[in-house]
N, C-alpha and C positions, 0 to 999 in steps of 0.2 A: 653589285655586291655592297658597295658603300651605302647605297640608299636603304638597303635591308637593315643595316645595323646602325642607323642614325639615332640620335637621342630621342626623337619623337616616337619612332617605332618601338624603342626599348621601353619607354614609359607606357605606351599602349599595351604592350605585351605584359608588363608587370601589373598593370591595372586589371587586365583580363584574368591573369593568374590569381590575383588577390580575390576578385569576385568569385571565381570558381571555387577556391579553397573555402571561402566563407560560406557559400551555399552548401557545399558538401558537408562541412563540419557541423552545420545546424540540423542535420537529419540524423535519425537513429540508424541502426544497422541497414535497414532498407529505406524505402521512401516513406515519407510521412503518410501517404495515402494507404500504406500497408498496415498501419497501426490501427487496430480494432478499437482502441480506447485512448485517444490522444490525451495526454496529461492536461492540456489546456481546457479540456471539456469537463473535467470533474470539478464540481463546486463544493460538494458535501460528502462527508463520510459519517454515516449514522449507525450507532450501535444500539440495538434493542436488547436490553438487559432484563432478564426475568429470573427472579430467585426460584430455585427448584423446590417450592412448597405448594401444596394444594391451594388453589384460588389466587395465586399470585398473578399479577399482570406485568407485561413488559413495559419498561420505562425507556423512552427514547433520549439518547444523548447525541446531539447533532454538532459535529465539528465542521465549521465552514472554512474551507481552504482559503487562506490568504486574507481572511476578514478579521483575524484577531479574536481573542476570547477563547478560553479553554474550558470545556464542560468538566464538571466533577462528578465522578461515579462513586456513590457510597457502596461499600462492600463490607460484609460482616465476616469476621474470621470464623472458620469452621463451616461456612455455608457454601453451597454450590449454586451456580447460575448458568442458565442457557443464554448464549449471546449470539445474535445474528448481526452480521455486518451488511449494510446496504450502501450503495454508492449512487449519487445523483449528479445530474447536470442541470442546475436550476430546479425546475419542478419535474423534470423527466428522470425516471428511474433508470440508472445505467447498470444495475446489478445483473440483469439478464445478459448484457453484452459480455460481462466477465464470465458468466456461466457458459455462454456460447463459445468463448475462447478460453476455457478453463486450463487447457494445456499450456497456455501462454501467461498464466498468472499464478501468484502465490502470495499469501499473507504471512507476515512476520509479526508476532506479538512479543514486545519487549517490555518487561516489568523490572526495571533496574533497582527499584527500592521497595519491592513487594515479593512475597512468596506465594505465587499462584501457579497451580498446575493446569495445563490446557490439554483437552482432548478434542480433536477435530471430529465433528459429527457429520451426518449426511445432510448436505445442503445442495444436492444435485451438482456437486462440484468435484467429483472424483476424476482425477487426471489419468492419462494413459499410463503413467509411471506408478499408479496405485496410491498416490498421495492425494490428499484433499487440499483445495485452495485455502479453506479455512473460513468460509462464509458463515458457517454455523459451528459454534464451539461450546464446550462445557468448561466452565472455570471452577476449579476447586480451590477455594481461598484458604490458605494456611495462615497467612499473615498479610493483610492488606497494606498495613503501614509498617515497613521495615527500614525506616530511614526518613530523613527530612524530605518533605515535598515529594511523596511517591506519585508516579505517573505511569501511564501506558503509552508507549510509542508504537503505533500501528502503521505498518508499511506495506503497500501493495506493490509487488515486483512484477515487471513485465518482461517476458521472454528470458527467464533464467535458463542457463544450460542444464543445471540440475538443482533439485531441491531436497531438503531433509526436514522432516517435521519434528524431529527430536529437539530437546532443549540444548541450547548452546550458550553457555554462560547464563545470562538473565533473560535471553530471548527464546521463545518457542518458535523454532523454524530458522533455517538458514538457506542460503542459495549460493551458487557459483554462477557468476555472470548476471546478465539482466540489468534492467534499469528501473528506477523508482517511477511508478505511475502516479502514486499519491501517498501522502504521509499525514498522519494525524496524531495529535497528542491529547490525552485525557488525564486530568488529575484524578487521583484515587484517594478515598478517605474511608474511615470506619463509620 
């Protein structure tokens, strides 16, 4: 019995316990292999912004995760825009993976210093709860600049327990539970 509780065995047990807790705490709710879109694999969030006028073409605003630099999206007050969100891992498009796992994803559009109304459009992203992920949206710009340094904070949430696509404060969309898969910031201007 004395050999079981000697100092050497206690240190080994503590080391094993520490390693076990560290490995378990580094995983999401399930194993990392269960995640359909691991955060570490997303490198870019691209917004294709097209003014809703005849002949307009979409302009690409590419946010590179972790690389620094924030794209600026010029918006005109009183205008509407169709915006598509695309996700990539290097040169590989990861958007289809989000569509395939649409019940496990949701986008939140937060405009803290702007007045912009969002309508989620059909982007093949209708979830089982009747809400859309938000891969394709219509932005009705009331006031693009309503404060100093306006911006959009776009957040992709993974595995939310529930989602709401209504406006909550300055953000369009809210969730209960879930974790951030990716987040991007875009400056806004007139």
